[in-house]
N, C-alpha and C positions, 0 to 999 in steps of 0.2 A: 219418218226415218231421219234418224240424226246425220247430221253432216260431218261433225267432230269425229276423228279417229277414236278417239279413248270412249266417247258416249256410243260410237257403233260397237265398241267391244262391251261395254256395259251392257248394252241390248242383249247381245249375243251370251253373255255370263249369266244375265237374268233368266234367260231362256232356259239356259243348261238347269241352272238350280231350280228353277220352277218344276222342270220336270223331274227331276231328282227328287224334289221334295213331295211332289204327288206320286209317285213311285211307293216311296216308302210309307205315307200316310194312308196308301192304299193297302199295303202288306199289314200295318199295325191293327187297322180296322178288321182286315180279313181274320189275322191270328184272335183277335178279340172274338168275331163272330164265329169262328169256329170254336172257340172255347165255350160259349154261349150254347151252342149246338150241342156239345159234349155234355153240358150240364143236364140236358133232358135226358140223355141216356142213361143206362144204369151201371155201364163199365165206369168202374172207380179209376181204373189203370189209365184206359184212354182218356179220361177226364184230367187225371194227373198231368199227363204228358202234354196235352195241349195247353192248360194253364201254364205249363212251364215255358213251352214256344211262346205264349201270349206276353209273359213276363218278359223274356229275351227281345221279344220285338219292342215292348215298351224301353227297355233300357236301351236298346240301340237307336229308338228315336231319339232321345234323350242325348247321346253322345254325337249326332247327326245334326243336333238343334231344332228337331220338329215338334217336340213337346219341351217344356219347362219341367225340371227335376221334381219340383212339388207337384204338379201335375200328374207325372209319373208315378209319383210315391202315392198319390191319390188313388189312379186307378189300379196300380197293384195291389193295394191295399183292398179295395171294395170287390176285385175279383178274387184274391184270396178268401176274403170274407165269406163270399157266395160259395167258394168251393167248401170251404169248413163248416158251412152250413150246411149243405147237402150231404156231406160226408158224415159228419157228427151226430 
């Protein structure tokens, strides 16, 4: 445990940010997993909605600094391609 006041604050801040990042990453992975499950179903409207939620989650991850914008674009592209292949 640090002795210097600023170092103590850094530890607290890091802990808080780590928890926030873990929560956001988990939500992102959950949204993607729900979309993948929806792909297996035959209901196209439900699949479209879960895709939309997954894309929003990916965009939020970028704004919060969880994902790099190019990685997010790649994920969005791949999910959309999988949806279009199933629908098309």
